[in-house]
C-alpha positions in Angstrom: 0.2 0.2 0.1 1.1 3.6 -1.2 1.6 6.4 1.3 -1.3 8.3 -0.6 -3.7 5.4 0.1 -2.8 4.9 3.4 -3.0 8.8 4.3 -6.7 8.3 2.5 -7.7 5.3 4.5 -9.2 5.7 8.0 -6.5 3.7 10.2 -7.1 0.2 11.2 -10.5 0.1 9.9 -9.1 0.2 6.7 -11.7 2.1 4.3 -11.6 5.2 2.5 -12.9 8.0 4.3 -16.0 9.0 1.4 -17.1 5.4 2.1 -16.8 5.5 6.6 -18.6 8.5 6.5 -21.7 7.1 4.7 -21.8 4.0 6.4 -21.4 6.5 9.7 -24.5 8.2 8.1 -26.0 4.4 7.7 -25.5 3.3 11.9 -26.9 6.4 13.3 -29.6 5.8 10.9 -29.5 2.2 12.1 -29.4 3.1 15.7 -32.2 5.3 15.5 -33.9 2.7 13.8 -34.0 0.7 16.6 -34.7 3.2 18.9 -37.7 4.1 17.0 -38.8 0.2 16.6 -37.8 -0.9 20.0 -34.7 -3.1 20.8 -36.1 -6.5 20.9 -38.0 -5.6 17.6 -35.1 -4.5 15.6 -33.4 -8.2 16.8 -35.8 -9.9 15.3 -35.5 -8.7 11.7 -32.0 -9.6 12.4 -33.3 -12.8 12.7 -35.5 -12.3 9.2 -32.6 -11.4 7.4 -30.1 -13.4 8.6 -32.6 -16.5 7.5 -32.5 -15.4 4.5 -29.4 -14.8 4.1 -28.5 -18.2 5.2 -31.3 -19.3 3.2 -29.7 -18.5 0.4 -26.3 -19.4 1.0 -27.7 -23.3 1.6 -29.3 -22.8 -1.9 -26.0 -21.7 -3.5 -24.3 -25.6 -2.5 -21.6 -26.5 -5.2 -22.8 -27.3 -8.2 -25.8 -25.1 -7.9 -27.3 -22.8 -10.7 -27.8 -20.5 -7.7 -24.1 -20.0 -7.4 -23.4 -19.8 -10.7 -25.8 -16.9 -11.1 -23.7 -15.3 -8.1 -25.6 -16.3 -5.3 -23.1 -17.0 -2.8 -22.0 -13.3 -3.4 -25.7 -12.1 -2.9 -26.3 -14.8 0.3 -23.0 -12.9 1.8 -24.2 -9.5 1.4 -27.7 -10.4 2.9 -25.9 -11.6 5.8 -22.9 -9.6 6.4 -23.9 -5.9 5.2 -27.6 -5.9 6.3 -28.4 -8.7 8.8 -24.7 -7.4 10.8 -24.6 -4.3 9.4 -25.9 -0.9 10.0 -29.6 -1.7 9.1 -30.2 -4.7 11.2 -26.7 -6.0 12.9 -27.3 -5.8 16.9 -24.2 -3.9 17.6 -26.1 -0.7 16.1 -30.0 -1.2 15.9 -30.7 -3.5 19.0 -27.9 -1.0 20.6 -29.2 1.9 19.4 -32.3 0.5 21.1 -31.4 -0.3 24.4 -29.1 3.0 25.0 -32.6 4.7 24.1 -34.3 2.9 26.4 -32.0 3.4 28.8 -32.5 7.3 28.5 -35.7 7.0 28.2 -36.1 4.8 31.2 -34.8 8.2 33.4 -35.8 10.9 31.4 -39.5 9.9 30.6 -40.7 7.7 33.1 -44.5 8.4 32.5 -43.9 6.7 29.0 -43.7 3.2 31.1 -46.6 1.0 30.4 -49.1 0.4 33.5 -48.3 -3.4 33.4 -44.2 -3.2 32.9 -43.1 -4.1 36.8 -39.0 -3.8 36.3 -37.7 -0.6 36.1 -38.7 1.0 32.9 -34.7 1.2 31.4 -35.2 -2.4 31.1 -38.6 -2.4 28.4 -36.4 -3.2 25.3 -40.0 -4.0 23.8 -40.8 -0.3 23.8 -41.5 1.3 20.3 -40.4 5.2 20.8 -41.7 6.1 17.6 -40.4 9.6 16.4 -39.5 11.6 19.3 -36.6 13.5 18.5 -34.0 13.1 21.6 -34.2 9.1 22.1 -33.7 8.6 18.2 -30.5 10.5 19.0 -29.3 8.7 21.3 -29.9 5.6 20.0 -28.2 7.1 16.4 -24.8 7.6 18.5 -25.1 4.5 20.2 -25.1 2.6 16.5 -22.5 4.7 15.4 -20.3 3.6 18.7 -21.6 0.2 18.2 -20.4 0.2 14.6 -17.4 1.9 15.3 -16.4 -0.8 17.9 -16.8 -3.3 15.9 -14.9 -2.1 12.9 -12.0 -1.2 15.2 -11.8 -4.7 16.7 -11.7 -6.3 13.4 -9.4 -4.5 12.4 -7.1 -5.2 15.3 -8.4 -9.2 14.8 -8.9 -9.5 18.1 -10.0 -13.4 19.1 -13.6 -12.6 20.0 -16.8 -11.9 18.4 -16.8 -8.4 18.5 -20.8 -7.9 17.7 -21.5 -9.5 21.0 -18.7 -7.5 22.7 -20.3 -4.3 21.4 -23.6 -5.1 22.2 -23.2 -5.4 26.0 -20.5 -3.2 26.2 -22.5 0.2 24.6 -25.2 -1.2 27.3 -22.8 -0.9 30.5 -21.2 2.3 29.4 -25.0 3.7 28.7 -25.5 3.3 32.5 -23.3 5.8 34.2 -24.0 8.0 31.2 -27.6 8.3 32.0 -27.4 7.9 35.9 -27.1 4.3 36.0 -25.1 2.1 38.3 -23.1 -0.2 35.9 -24.0 -3.0 38.1 -26.2 -2.4 40.9 -26.3 -3.9 44.1 -27.1 -7.2 45.5 -30.1 -8.1 47.7 -30.4 -10.8 49.4 -27.1 -13.3 49.6 -25.6 -11.7 46.9 -25.7 -11.5 43.0 -26.6 -15.2 42.4 -29.5 -15.2 44.6 -32.9 -14.8 43.2 -34.9 -15.6 46.2 -36.1 -12.1 46.4 -37.4 -12.1 43.8 -38.7 -15.3 43.7 -40.8 -13.7 47.6 -41.8 -10.5 45.6 -39.5 -8.5 47.6 -40.2 -5.1 46.8 -37.4 -2.0 46.8 -39.6 -0.2 49.4 -38.5 3.2 47.6 -42.0 4.1 46.6 -40.8 2.9 42.7 -43.3 -0.4 43.2 -40.6 -2.2 41.8 -38.5 -5.7 42.6 -35.5 -5.3 44.5 -34.1 -8.4 42.3 -35.0 -8.0 38.7 -33.8 -11.5 36.5 -33.4 -11.0 32.7 -35.9 -14.1 32.1 -38.5 -14.6 34.8 -39.4 -18.3 32.7 -36.1 -18.7 32.1 -33.6 -18.8 35.2 -33.4 -22.1 37.4 -30.2 -23.8 36.6 -32.4 -26.6 36.1 -34.2 -25.2 33.5 -31.2 -23.0 31.9 -29.6 -26.4 31.3 -32.6 -28.0 29.9 -32.6 -25.6 27.0 -29.4 -25.0 26.4 -28.9 -29.7 25.5 -32.6 -29.0 23.4 -30.9 -25.9 21.4 -27.3 -26.9 21.1 -28.8 -29.8 19.4 -30.3 -28.2 17.2 -27.7 -25.7 16.6 -25.1 -29.1 16.3 -27.8 -30.3 13.5 -28.8 -27.5 11.6 -24.7 -26.9 11.2 -24.3 -30.6 10.4 -26.9 -30.8 7.7 -26.6 -27.1 5.9 -23.0 -25.9 6.4 -24.4 -22.8 8.1 -23.3 -21.4 11.6 -25.9 -18.5 12.0 -29.0 -20.3 10.4 -30.3 -21.9 13.5 -29.1 -18.4 15.2 -31.2 -16.8 12.9 -34.2 -19.0 14.1 -33.6 -18.3 17.3 -33.7 -14.7 16.8 -36.9 -14.6 14.6 -38.5 -16.5 16.8 -38.6 -13.9 19.3 -41.2 -12.2 17.8 -43.4 -14.2 19.6 -41.7 -13.1 23.0 -42.6 -9.5 21.8 -46.2 -10.0 21.3 -46.2 -11.7 24.9 -46.3 -15.5 24.4 -45.6 -17.0 28.1 -42.8 -19.0 28.9 -41.2 -18.2 25.9 -36.9 -19.1 26.2 -34.3 -16.8 24.3 -32.1 -19.1 22.9 -30.0 -17.7 20.2 -27.0 -17.7 22.3 -27.6 -21.0 23.3 -27.8 -22.5 19.2 -25.2 -20.1 18.3 -22.9 -22.5 20.6 -24.2 -25.3 19.4 -23.2 -24.5 16.0 -19.9 -22.8 16.7 -18.9 -25.8 19.2 -19.6 -28.1 16.0 -17.6 -26.6 13.5 -14.6 -26.8 16.0 -14.8 -29.9 16.8 -15.5 -31.0 13.3 -11.6 -29.6 13.1 -10.6 -32.7 14.6 -12.9 -35.4 14.3 -14.6 -36.8 11.5 -17.5 -38.3 13.5 -20.2 -37.4 13.6 -21.6 -38.1 16.9 -18.7 -36.4 18.3 -19.7 -33.5 16.7 -23.4 -33.4 17.5 -22.1 -34.3 21.4 -19.6 -31.8 21.1 -22.5 -29.1 19.6 -25.1 -30.2 22.9 -21.8 -28.8 25.3 -21.7 -25.8 23.5 -25.4 -25.2 24.0 -25.2 -26.0 27.3 -22.1 -23.4 27.9 -23.9 -20.5 25.7 -27.5 -21.1 28.2 -25.4 -21.3 31.7 -23.1 -18.5 30.8 -26.0 -16.3 30.0 -27.7 -16.8 33.3 -24.3 -16.3 34.9 -24.2 -12.9 33.3 -27.5 -12.2 33.6 -27.3 -12.2 37.5 -24.0 -10.3 37.5 -25.1 -7.5 35.2 -28.3 -7.4 34.4 -30.6 -8.6 37.7 -29.8 -5.8 40.4 -28.9 -2.5 37.7 -32.1 -0.5 36.0 -31.4 -1.1 32.4 -30.9 -3.7 30.4 -27.1 -5.3 29.6 -27.5 -8.3 27.0 -26.9 -11.8 28.9 -26.7 -13.0 25.3 -24.0 -11.0 23.8 -21.9 -11.4 27.4 -22.1 -15.1 26.7 -21.4 -15.3 22.7 -18.3 -13.4 24.0 -17.1 -15.5 26.4 -17.4 -18.5 24.5 -16.0 -17.0 21.8 -13.0 -15.6 23.8 -12.1 -19.2 24.8 -12.1 -20.2 21.7 -10.1 -17.4 19.9 -8.0 -18.1 22.8 -7.4 -21.6 22.5 -6.8 -21.7 18.8 -4.0 -19.0 19.6 -2.6 -21.1 21.8 -3.1 -24.5 18.9 -5.3 -26.2 21.3 -8.2 -26.2 19.1 -8.0 -26.9 15.4 -9.9 -23.9 13.9 -11.2 -20.5 16.1 -15.2 -21.1 14.4 -16.4 -18.6 12.5 -14.2 -15.5 13.9 -12.0 -15.9 10.8 -8.2 -16.4 12.6 
């Protein structure tokens, strides 16, 4: 690369300045869009778009006429530049929606629906429509999420940078908008959920519970482990049959439409099915046994599920805003995979591309 070409590009990120500015504008719009329609609805769209891209990729198998017509390029574009890009990328749209909700929870308490039991700053189902200041917050955090991912990808850091950006921006929003970063535990410490089970309130007139678990229907260790076994197996099977790491993730993300619509006891599984697919890929690099790959996938699903529960008990349940347990889970197990691969302990790095 010549000196002139280097000057024309953004350091680390590696894009020409004009395209970088376009990307910033798109990320700002994506973050504002996530605030406008709500963080969780924006992630449901992530699932739909990823499913479309991975479905196209499955069509573009070896010898497919679709491949000859440029199908793989189209499929990659749908998944990477739209599903995980500034339109519905979780680090942009979902992160923007989460930050906007954090801001609104402190600034616009009167918006809180009467049937919402937690702090309003955790209501990621809420769509803020066209309120300019809330959408502006979403825009700023959408750009921040994009910058984190692009910078960390440029540095080739060994973890899922999108997952990192999702929870890092949410944690950053807490002190900015006046919330405790983690919060003080009630009961016998961060892992104690019994105050929630006893329906203990804070006693400050807010009516809020002293402990607010991420998913009231999905927090017992036995239940979390069970859904981990199920989701891991489905993620592994999907990868074995299609070669797509992200198809099961897309199914799980799209399924959250039903959670958003109020279906009771609906589980959240995208960190679990992605764990299954990812661990399957890693295992397949060291064995030709389909059974071993499937068992690794099941193990990956349990790891993803349990990490989600551990992180929600530390970073979600005791403060007033949403910090995403699935994102924290995905970050932790991909970091472990990335480091172990760099130490030549694992045969590959899953989808990290190291």
